[in-house]
C-alpha positions, 0 to 999 in steps of 0.5 A: 237322648237318641242319635241323628243316625241312620244306623239302627243298631246306634239308635236301639243301643241308645234305647236300650240305655234309656230303658236301663235308666228307667228301670234303675230309677223305678227299682231304687230307694236313692233320689234322683239326683242323689242331692240339690247341688253339685260342684265341679273341681276348680277350672280356669278360663285363661288365668281366671279361676272357677268352679261350676255349681249346678242346683237342682231344685227337685229331687225324684224318689219313688214317685215323690218329688222333694223341693229345695227352694233354695240352697246355702253354698260356702266356697273356701280358697287361698289367694295366691300371687299370679298374673292378673292381666286380661285382655279386654275380650276376656273381660267381656267373656267373663261377664258372660261366663260367671255369675259373680264377674262384677263382684270380682273384676277389680282384681284383674287389670284389662290390657292390650299389647301391641306386640300380641298375635290375637289371630294365629293361622297354624299351617305348612310353611309351604302353604303360607302364601295361600293365607296372604289375602286373609292375613291382609285383611285381618291385619287392616281391621286391627287383628295382629296375625301371625302364621306359625309353621305345624312342621316347627311346632311338632319339632319343637314341643314334647307330647305322646301324639301331634295333636299333643304337641300342638296343644302344648304350643298353644300352652305355652303362647296363648298368654303371652302372644295373647291368642285369641283367634286359631285358625288351622289350615289343614285337613285332619289327615295333616294337621291331626284332630284329637280322638277323645272318648266320652264313652267310658267303654270306648265304643264311641270315639269323637274326634274333636278340635275342642282339644285346642280350645280348652286349654287349662284342664287336663283331659286324661286326668285319670292317666289311662290314655283315653281322653275326654272321658265323662265322669273320668277326666276334667274339662272344664269347656271354657275355651282360652282360645276360638278354633276354626279350620280350614280343611284342605291341603291344597294351596290353591284351595285354601287361597280360594277359601281364604279369598272367599272369606275376605270377601264375604266380610267385606259384604255388608249386602241385604243378603246378610239377613237371609235364612234358609231353613231344612228340616225333616223328622228326627222320629215319629211319635211311638216310633217301633213302640218305644213311646217316643214322642214325635220330634219334627225339626221344624220345631227347631226352625219355627222357634229360630223364626219367630225368636231370632228372624225378625226383619229376615227373609227366609225360606222354609223347606219340611216334610210333605211326604208320606202318612205323617207330614209336618204341620208347620207351614213352610214354603217348599217340600224338603227334597234334595231337587228342591234343596239344590235348585233353592240354595243355588239361587237365593243368596242365603247368608245362614242355611240350618238343617235338621236331620239325620246324617252320615259324613255323605249327607244330611237325609229325611225319612217319611213314614211310606206306609202302615201294615195296619197297627197304626205304629210307624215301624223300621220296615215301614219308613223310607229314607233319602237325601235332602243334601248330598256331598256332591251336591255342594259343587252345585251351590252359589259360592259368591254368596256362601252361607254359615251353616249349622248341620245338626246331623250325625257325622256330616264332619266325619273322617277326612272327607265329608259334606261339611268340608265339601260346603266350605270348599263351596257353597258355605263361609263356614260350617259347624258339624258333628264328627260323630253321632250327634244326639237329640232330645225327642219331643223337643219344643224349645232351647231349654230341652238340650240335645243338638238342637238347642245347640244349634238354637243357642249358636244362631242365638249368639250369632243373630241375637248377639252379633258374635263372630262365628267361632265366638257364637259357637263356643259361647253355645257350648259354654251355655250348654255346659252350664245350663243343658248339662243334664246327665248325672253320674251318679245314676245307675248308667252315666249318660255321656251323650251330652259331652259328645254333642260339646266335643263332637260339633266343630267349626270348619272356617274363619272363627273371627268371621262377622256375619253382617260383614265390616264393609271397611273399604266402603267406609269413607275416610274421616279426618278426626282430630285426636288430642291428648288431655293432660290431668294434673294433678291426677284426679282420676279413680283407679277403678272404673270405665272410659266412656266415648262415642263414635260418629262412624265404624272405624278402628279405636286405639286408646292409649294412657300417658303420663304428665310428661307425654310419656306413653304408658300403655295401650288400653284398647285396640280394635274395630268399633262401630258408630255409637256409644262404648265404653271400656273398664278402667282398672289400674290400682297399681298407678299412683 
């Protein structure tokens, strides 16, 4: 892995670490990985216990490969009495996360509580009114929204710091309240972010809001006061709550972002299928004699275009300058002037960029000249921003983009380009609070690194139609499950993938729907609703309830007994036109 940072010291340290690992592999007689199967300790997704099993069919040792075509794993467990109630969205996510969910979901019962608060906004009391438009809108499309005072939380809950107190509040309330989404209304200097240390030498601190999402594991399990250490602390990375943040403290700015969010989600216009793709080089082939293969961010954009953007309009900007321009077709050269000019008028619902970065912006690099050795060297390479923090105010905020900033540190500190974009130009930004690590020679989503995290964010957002926060955390769970390559048993543990998972954070509404809801534009339909008496009861105690909708609408499915008394609400939410089904598991009924 190499960092997407323009700092030469950081890049040099990454290369040294790679060289040490190579020397270790060449000198050791041990296999790498050391065995074909690894398993994690037990973790939880809310009240669902799980373990993670990693299977490596190929092991390397002294120029030989050892092939294990299969592996037999036995898991011993003890059943204990526990709350087995889960909400419908937990059931849906569990089907995605766990390979055997269909075999065990009968142990759980799905419910919808009318007194739940599935959308919580955590902010200052004095800022509650700034969220009025967002609260009204979310409630109108099926959420139960609750505003919570961060000052009250900090006063009532224990913890070593305010981030711990907030997490303890969430631990206390996320199941009884049924919290699905958490929006933090305030910048990191007002409502703190948790600083973690995936690097066990504590040289690369990583601020993260993931601490408020993954609630069932001990982030300081070794008790040394350094949270989130790779290979030392226990993090399952499956989120209990989906988290986003509006990183401003002023009421007028928060109100403006809230109203923009509502406008974006109401809008179902054709511009919601327009994408702006911006790509710089991360490194050139054999740059500084490293032997690294070339990494052009245009590869990521072309993979995204070919696999996810069928039927979309798109504009591409790639590198044209220097001795090694991008070989991929594009509409414009990647320059700051071109980016600002096109983004300002292009009406793009999605903007994706790849390049080096800092809190102030994202940067392109080009091989300007050669001293005659045909090797691109640092002193021959020139740099310039292709988007800078001050450019945000020039962008179109009436058509705000969902932006993935595949660069280092674009969300670093308390003032940064990701924050500026959510203030003007973006409806949501995903960006790194610190270094983002990429794979040189990246060719596709299975290669790993932050380019793969970027790809899978858009895969879930566009390909699967997920909400913005769900798309980010689904991408992280996928990354953790399938692309989390480092091996803690090697000579030099590699913590950079963990920093990618922790560092990339969401500024924006975590429940935002890219394609729009458009509830106000839907005509009002009168639908006759009936209660069907079933007596004696012929229903199976487990199965599915199927129904179809002639139009988009709010759906509420309730269960009644033979006397007409309501027993339970089985499902409540917004659904689209078409055929639907929900799981039915009521083994406790007779």
